[in-house]
N, C-alpha and C positions, 0 to 999 in steps of 0.2 A: 298585110297590115291595113288598119283602117286609119284611113285620113283624117287628121283633127280639124276641124273648122272652127274657128272662132268668129262668132257674130260681129258684123261692123261694128254695131253700135259699142260694143265692149271694146273694140280696138279705139272707137273715137273718144270715147270716155278716157281711156289710158292716156291717151295723147294729150287731151285736155287737161287731166290732173297732172302730167308731167309737166306741161307749160306752165300751168297756174303755180306748181311747187318751185319752179325755177324762177318766176317772177316773185314769189315771196320771198324767196332765199337772198334774190337781188336786192330787194328793198331793205331786207333786213341789214345785209351787210353794208349797204350805203348809209342806211340810219347809224349804225353802229361807228362805222368810220368816220363820219360826220361829226358826231357826239365825243369820239375818242381821238381826237387829233394829237398825233404826236411826229417829231422831225427826229432825224438821225442822220449821221454825218457816216456816209460808208465810204467815204474817199480815203485812199491809200495813207494820206499824209496828214487826215485828220484836220485839214484847214479850218475846218470852220467849228471846231469845238473850242470851250472855253479853256484857258489855262488853268492849271492847279491854283495859281497865285490868284486869278481873278476871282475862280470859287471861293478862296478862304477869305478874300477880301468881301465880298458879297454876303457869305456866310457871319462875318463878324460886325455887320452893318446894325446898330443898335435903333436907327430911327428909320421909319419910311423916308424913300427918296422920291422926290418928284422929278419925272422925266418929261420932258418936252420934245416931241418930235414934228420936225418938217418933212412934207412929204407932198409930191406933186398932185397925188390922188388922196383926198382927204376922206376920212370915214362915213362923213355924212352924207356923201354921193353914192355909197354902196350900202347893200342890203346888210342889216344889223347882222354881226357874227359871220359875214362872208370872208373877211380877210382874217389872217390868225394874229396881224400887227393890230388891226383895230380891236379884236377881241381882248388883246393883253393890254392896251391902252386905255380903254373904256372903263376900267375897273376904277372904283373910288376908294 
């Protein structure tokens, strides 16, 4: 049988392309996850989920509600959009 030999340049190119593909994939997943932030409560007791009554009250609100948040770490000291709380409460 004849032994197949693959040139080293081909192997290097293949490895470089694989590393590049992984970096592109990692950057794409990071970008997507940063722009599509979602929270979920996977606790067994559903401790951090709004009750049905609260959801109903919120649905039935007719006018916009003004919310004042007191925090030890104000949003002004953070990068814009860094904190989900800052992102939510910075809407006008």
